[in-house]
TILUMMAR-652386 format. One line per 2 residues: for each residue x, y, z of N, C-alpha, C. Coordinates in steps of 0.2 Angstrom, whole numbers. Layout:
% residues N
X Y Z X Y Z X Y Z | ...
END
This chain:
% residues 183
-140 -622 -215 -136 -620 -220 -133 -615 -216 | -127 -614 -218 -124 -610 -214 -123 -604 -220
-123 -597 -216 -121 -591 -222 -114 -591 -222 | -111 -589 -229 -106 -587 -230 -102 -582 -226
-96 -580 -222 -95 -574 -219 -95 -568 -223 | -96 -563 -220 -99 -555 -222 -91 -554 -224
-89 -551 -230 -83 -548 -231 -84 -541 -231 | -81 -536 -227 -80 -529 -227 -76 -528 -231
-78 -523 -236 -75 -518 -240 -71 -512 -238 | -65 -512 -239 -62 -504 -237 -64 -499 -244
-65 -494 -241 -68 -490 -246 -62 -488 -251 | -64 -486 -258 -58 -486 -262 -57 -478 -262
-50 -477 -263 -49 -468 -264 -51 -465 -270 | -52 -460 -269 -56 -456 -274 -52 -456 -281
-53 -455 -286 -51 -455 -292 -49 -449 -295 | -42 -448 -296 -42 -440 -299 -40 -442 -306
-41 -437 -310 -42 -437 -317 -35 -433 -319 | -32 -435 -323 -26 -429 -325 -29 -425 -330
-27 -419 -329 -30 -413 -333 -24 -410 -338 | -26 -409 -343 -20 -406 -349 -18 -400 -347
-13 -396 -349 -10 -389 -346 -17 -385 -349 | -20 -386 -354 -26 -382 -357 -31 -383 -352
-33 -389 -352 -39 -390 -346 -36 -386 -339 | -32 -386 -336 -29 -383 -331 -31 -376 -332
-29 -372 -336 -29 -367 -338 -37 -364 -338 | -41 -369 -341 -48 -366 -342 -52 -367 -334
-49 -374 -331 -52 -375 -324 -49 -369 -320 | -43 -367 -320 -42 -360 -315 -46 -354 -317
-48 -353 -324 -52 -348 -325 -59 -347 -326 | -61 -354 -323 -68 -355 -321 -69 -354 -314
-65 -356 -310 -64 -354 -304 -64 -348 -302 | -58 -343 -306 -59 -337 -305 -65 -333 -306
-69 -335 -311 -75 -331 -314 -80 -333 -309 | -79 -339 -307 -85 -341 -301 -85 -336 -295
-78 -336 -293 -77 -331 -286 -76 -325 -287 | -75 -323 -295 -76 -316 -295 -69 -313 -292
-65 -315 -288 -58 -312 -287 -53 -317 -287 | -47 -313 -287 -41 -318 -288 -36 -316 -281
-35 -320 -276 -30 -318 -270 -24 -318 -274 | -21 -313 -273 -13 -311 -273 -8 -314 -267
-4 -316 -272 2 -320 -267 6 -316 -266 | 9 -314 -259 13 -308 -260 20 -311 -261
25 -306 -264 32 -307 -266 36 -310 -259 | 40 -316 -259 44 -319 -255 49 -314 -253
49 -312 -248 53 -306 -244 59 -312 -240 | 66 -311 -240 70 -314 -236 70 -314 -228
68 -318 -223 66 -316 -217 72 -312 -214 | 70 -308 -209 74 -302 -206 75 -305 -200
79 -304 -196 80 -305 -190 75 -302 -185 | 72 -305 -179 67 -301 -175 72 -294 -172
68 -290 -171 70 -284 -168 72 -285 -161 | 78 -281 -161 81 -280 -154 87 -287 -155
88 -291 -159 94 -295 -161 99 -289 -162 | 105 -294 -160 110 -288 -163 115 -291 -169
120 -289 -172 122 -292 -178 129 -289 -177 | 135 -295 -175 142 -291 -175 145 -292 -182
150 -285 -184 153 -285 -189 159 -284 -189 | 164 -287 -192 170 -287 -191 173 -281 -196
175 -275 -193 178 -269 -196 185 -270 -197 | 189 -270 -192 196 -270 -193 198 -277 -191
206 -278 -189 206 -284 -186 206 -286 -179 | 205 -280 -175 203 -280 -167 197 -278 -166
194 -273 -170 188 -270 -166 181 -274 -171 | 176 -274 -166 171 -278 -169 165 -272 -166
159 -272 -170 154 -265 -170 148 -271 -169 | 145 -268 -164 136 -272 -162 132 -265 -165
128 -268 -168 123 -264 -170 116 -269 -169 | 110 -264 -166 104 -267 -165 99 -263 -163
92 -264 -162 88 -261 -161 88 -258 -154 | 88 -250 -153 88 -250 -147 96 -251 -143
100 -250 -146 107 -250 -145 112 -246 -148 | 115 -244 -145 121 -238 -147 127 -243 -151
128 -240 -156 135 -244 -159 141 -241 -154 | 145 -248 -153 148 -248 -150 154 -251 -154
161 -249 -153 166 -252 -156 169 -255 -149 | 173 -261 -150 178 -263 -144 181 -268 -146
188 -268 -143 193 -273 -145 193 -279 -142 | 195 -284 -145 194 -291 -141 195 -291 -134
201 -288 -131 202 -286 -124 196 -284 -119 | 194 -279 -122 188 -275 -119 183 -280 -119
180 -283 -125 175 -288 -124 177 -293 -119 | 183 -297 -118 183 -302 -114 184 -300 -106
186 -293 -105 186 -290 -99 178 -288 -97 | 175 -287 -103 167 -284 -99 163 -292 -99
166 -298 -102 161 -304 -100 164 -307 -94 | 170 -307 -93 172 -308 -86 169 -304 -81
169 -297 -82 166 -294 -76 160 -296 -75 | 155 -297 -80 149 -298 -79 147 -305 -76
153 -310 -78 152 -317 -75 153 -316 -67 | 157 -312 -65 158 -310 -57 152 -306 -53
149 -302 -57 143 -298 -55 137 -303 -55 | 137 -307 -61 131 -312 -59 131 -316 -54
138 -319 -52 140 -323 -46 137 -318 -40 | 140 -312 -38 138 -309 -35 131 -307 -33
126 -305 -38 120 -304 -39 116 -311 -37 | 118 -316 -39 114 -322 -37 117 -327 -32
120 -324 -29 125 -327 -22 128 -335 -25 | 129 -336 -30 133 -342 -33 140 -342 -29
142 -348 -27 148 -350 -25 153 -352 -30 | 152 -352 -35 156 -355 -40 156 -351 -47
163 -349 -49 164 -345 -54 169 -348 -60 | 166 -350 -66 169 -353 -72 172 -348 -77
178 -347 -77 181 -342 -83 185 -346 -86 | 184 -352 -88 186 -358 -92 186 -356 -100
193 -354 -103 192 -354 -109 191 -347 -113 | 191 -341 -108 190 -334 -109 197 -330 -112
202 -334 -112 208 -331 -115 210 -325 -112 | 209 -326 -104 211 -318 -101 220 -319 -99
222 -313 -99 229 -313 -98 230 -311 -91 | 226 -308 -87 226 -307 -81 219 -309 -77
220 -311 -70 216 -315 -66 211 -307 -65 | 205 -306 -65 200 -301 -62 201 -300 -54
198 -294 -53 197 -294 -45 192 -298 -42 | 195 -302 -38 189 -306 -35 188 -305 -29
190 -300 -24 188 -297 -17 180 -297 -16 | 178 -294 -22 170 -295 -21 166 -302 -19
171 -306 -21 169 -315 -20 171 -318 -14 | 175 -314 -10 181 -316 -6 178 -322 -2
172 -320 2 170 -325 6 164 -330 4 | 163 -329 -3 157 -334 -7 159 -339 -10
165 -338 -13 168 -342 -19 172 -347 -16 | 169 -355 -19 172 -361 -15 173 -364 -22
173 -363 -28 175 -366 -33 176 -360 -39 | 183 -363 -41 185 -357 -47 190 -360 -53
187 -359 -58 189 -362 -64 194 -357 -68 | 199 -358 -69 203 -351 -74 207 -357 -78
205 -362 -80 208 -367 -86 207 -363 -93 | 212 -366 -97 213 -363 -104 213 -356 -103
217 -353 -101 216 -345 -102 224 -344 -103 | 227 -337 -103 234 -336 -106 235 -333 -99
235 -335 -94 239 -333 -87 246 -336 -87 | 251 -332 -86 258 -332 -87 261 -332 -79
257 -330 -75 260 -331 -68 253 -332 -64 | 254 -335 -58 250 -338 -54 247 -331 -50
239 -331 -52 236 -325 -49 234 -326 -42 | 239 -320 -39 238 -319 -32 230 -316 -29
227 -313 -34 219 -311 -34 216 -317 -31 | 218 -324 -32 215 -329 -28 217 -330 -20
221 -327 -19 223 -328 -11 219 -325 -9 | 214 -320 -9 210 -316 -5 203 -321 -5
202 -329 -9 195 -330 -8 197 -337 -2 | 195 -335 4 195 -336 10 193 -344 10
186 -345 6 183 -352 7 183 -357 2 | 189 -355 -2 191 -359 -9 193 -365 -7
188 -370 -11 189 -376 -11 192 -381 -16 | 191 -377 -23 192 -382 -29 195 -376 -32
203 -377 -35 204 -372 -39 208 -377 -45 | 205 -373 -51 209 -377 -58 210 -372 -62
217 -372 -63 221 -368 -68 225 -372 -72 | 220 -377 -75 223 -382 -80 224 -377 -88
230 -380 -91 232 -377 -98 232 -369 -98 | 237 -366 -93 240 -360 -94 247 -360 -94
251 -354 -96 257 -356 -96 260 -352 -90 | 258 -355 -84 260 -353 -78 267 -357 -76
272 -353 -74 281 -357 -73 281 -359 -66 | 278 -354 -59 280 -357 -53 273 -356 -50
273 -358 -43 268 -358 -39 270 -354 -33 | 267 -348 -31 271 -346 -25 268 -349 -18
273 -348 -14 272 -352 -6 267 -349 -3 | 264 -344 -5 258 -340 -2 252 -343 -4
252 -350 -8 246 -353 -8 245 -357 -2 | 247 -358 3 246 -361 9 240 -357 13
239 -351 9 234 -345 13 227 -349 13 | 227 -353 7 221 -355 6 219 -361 10
217 -361 16 216 -367 20 212 -372 18 | 205 -370 16 201 -376 15 203 -379 7
207 -375 2 208 -379 -3 209 -386 -3 | 204 -391 -6 205 -399 -7 206 -402 -14
205 -398 -20 206 -399 -26 211 -394 -30 | 216 -396 -31 221 -391 -36 223 -393 -43
220 -392 -48 222 -395 -54 227 -389 -57 | 231 -392 -60 237 -387 -62 240 -389 -69
238 -396 -71 240 -400 -76 240 -396 -80 | 247 -396 -87 248 -394 -93 250 -387 -93
254 -385 -88 256 -379 -86 265 -379 -88 | 268 -375 -87 276 -375 -87 279 -375 -81
276 -378 -76 279 -378 -70 285 -382 -67 | 291 -380 -66 297 -385 -66 297 -386 -58
295 -381 -52 297 -380 -46 290 -380 -41 | 289 -385 -38 284 -383 -32 286 -379 -27
282 -375 -23 284 -373 -17 284 -379 -10 | 288 -376 -5 290 -381 0 282 -380 4
280 -386 6 275 -385 12 269 -390 9
END
C-alpha cells in the first residue's frame, strides 16, 4: 500500500483584530503605564540647507547678492558674474593643463584674454555668445586646431585668420557673415 503524498502547508499570517477607538486609547494608556514614560516626538521643522551652501537673491534688475556661511556678501552685476566665470574657466584650463576651452553659451560680449593659453589650447568653443566681431584674441593661439563660433552676430572674418596654421575645423554657422576673406 502506498502512502498518500505528504502535503505541506504554508504558515498562515497572524490575525489582527480591529480595535475600536476606545480600545486603542486604553491599549495606549496600558503601554504608557507599563513603560513608565512617554517618548515625545519633536515638532517637524522644515529642512534647512547644509552649512556652506549659498543662496542667491535677486535684489534689483541686474544685481545679485550671494549669501552663505563663511562668505562675504557680494553684489555683482550680470556682466561681472559672466566675466568671473569666464576667467575661472581660463584659470582652470591653465592650472590643470587642459587643451580645450568651452565657453559655449556664456553670453559674453568680448572674448577674454587668451594669451596665457597661447601654446596649450587646441580646441576653443565660443558658440552661442554675443560676439559682434571676430575675436582677434584667438589669433595668439598658435596650436589651435578646432574653432567653433556658431550662433554669434559676427559680420566678417578677418584675413589674419590665416595665421592659425593648424586650424582644421572652423565652425561659423548661423552668423551674419556676408563676405569671406581671400585665401
